[in-house]
N, C-alpha and C positions, 0 to 999 in steps of 0.2 A: 490684650497684648499692650505692653507699655511702649510709649514713644521713646526713641533714643534721645539722650541728652545732647543738646546743641551748645555751641559756644555762646549763643544768646542767653540760654538758660543759666550758664555759668556766670556770665556778666551780671545778670539780674540777681542771682544769689549773692554774688560778691558785693553789689551795691547794698542790698538789704542787710547782709551780714555786717558790713561796715557801719550801718545805722543801728546795729545792736540786735538784729533779728537772729535769734539762736537757731530757729528752724531752718533758715536759709543757710547758715553755716553747717548745720547737720547734713544738708543736701551735698555740700562740698565734701564733707567728711566721707559720706557714703560713696561719692564718686571716686575718691582717691585713696580710701583706706587700704585696699588690697595692694595697690602699687607702693604706697608708703611702707606697709608692712614688709613687702618683698624686698625693697631696698634695705630696710633695717635688718631683715633676717640675713640677707646676703652679706651685709657688712659685719654683723655681730656674730652670726652663726649660732645663735641661741634664741629659741622661740620666746622665752619669757623676757629676755632683755630686749628683743625686737619689739615685742608688744609694749613694753615700758617706753622705749624710745619713740615709738609711733604715737603713743598717747601724749608724751611730753611734747612732741613736735606739733601735734594738733592744738594742744593748749597754748603753746608759744605762738603758733600761727594765728589763733583767735585773738590773742592779746596784741599781736603786732599787725593785725589786718589793716588798720588805718595807715600803716607805713607802706603797704603794697602800692606801687606806683604804676601798675600796668605791666603789659608784657605777658609772658606765660605764667599763669598762676601755678600750673603744675610744676614748672621748674623752680619757682620761688618756694613752693611748699617742699619740694624735694631737697632744696638747699637747707631748709630747716630740719628735715629728717636727717640728712647727712651730718649736720652739726650736732644734733642730739645723739647720734651714734658715736661720733668722735668724742663727745663729752663722756659718754659711758666708757669708751675704750681708754680714755685718759685716766678716769677714776679707777678702772680695773687694773691699770698698770701700777697705780699707787697702792692698791690693795688686791694683789693677786689672790684668787681663790680657785679651788677645784670643785666642780659641781658634779654630783652623781647624776643629776638630771641631764647634764650635757652628755655623759657617757651613755645613758639609756637612750637619749635622742639619737646618738650616732649609730647605735646598733639596733634600734627599733625598726618597725615596719616603715618602709619608705612611703611617703604620702602620695607619690605619683604612681605607685603600683596599683592596678585595679584588682581588688580581692576576688572578683568574679573571673579573672583571667585564668584559664585552665592550663596555661603553659608555664610550668614552674621554671624551666630553663630560661625562657624569655624574661620572666620577672626577675630572676637572679641576675641575668646579664644587665638588665636596665638598672637595677639597684647598684651593681658593681660600677657601671659607667658613671652613674650619677655621683656615687661616692668618690670616684677618681676625679671627676670634674670639681666637686666641692673641695677636695684636698688640694687640687691645683690652684683654685681660687684662694683658698685659705693661706697658701704659701706666698701669695703676692703681697707687696706693700699695699697699705690701705688705699693710697691714691690710685694705683693701677686697678685694684679690685673694684673700687667705687666707679671708675670710668667704665669698666666692662659691665658691671651690673646695670648702670644707668643706660648705656647705649645698646649692648648686646642682649641683655635680659629684659629690660623694661622698654626698650624701643625708643629712647629719647633721641632727638636729633643732636648733632654735635653742639649746636648753639644752646639747646636746653640743658645739656649736660654741663657745658661750660658755666652757664648761669647757676645751676644747682651746686656746682663744685667751687664757684667763685674764682674761676681762672679763665684764661684765654682759650679759644677754640683750638688753636695750635697745640696748647698744652694737653687738651683732652685727646687730640689725635696722637700725640706722642705717647701719652700714658697708655692709650689703647694698643698702639703698635707694640710697645714693650711688654705690656701685660699679655697680649695674645701670643707673642712669641714664647714667653715664659710658661703659659698654660700649655701650649703645644709641646714644648720641650718636656715638661713634667709628664704629660700624658704619654709621650713616646718613651720616656725613660721608665715609667712605672706601670704602664698599662699595655693592653693588647690592642693598640690603635694603629691603623695603617699610617 
């Protein structure tokens, strides 16, 4: 059984990575790759683009590691992920495309459904609710969606989300409040939610 990673481990890996130890940086990648991908996916709503943004973010983080001045490495890294996603979104607005892969991903099997589950109705309801939530999130402005993804989905504190988004804590709270109201209204309008 492996030992849980501690803050001391992370600090040791950060020091070593700053000194050019690629293995130490790989430990940091392994620790945060799932969270980074989830933030990218919730932002971009496309697996391939999220994977590209995540890879770009880790490469940028490695190159800028000497500029990290302490504080929450996770928040600093997620700020880089958010910026990579926003860069992709800006490029996509300049060159809009329609992807068959995106359509297949939207109607394909939901990754959260357990294929061993013998309750087809339960699976269908879970997929439907997840799809409704994803549509509600997709309808939000980027800044509100990012705040919700960081705080409500990834579990960031308001302070970490503010650092990741490059704004004040009050701005995060405001974006969350407005975004949550819009998600709730969307679900009430389009779904069978109480």
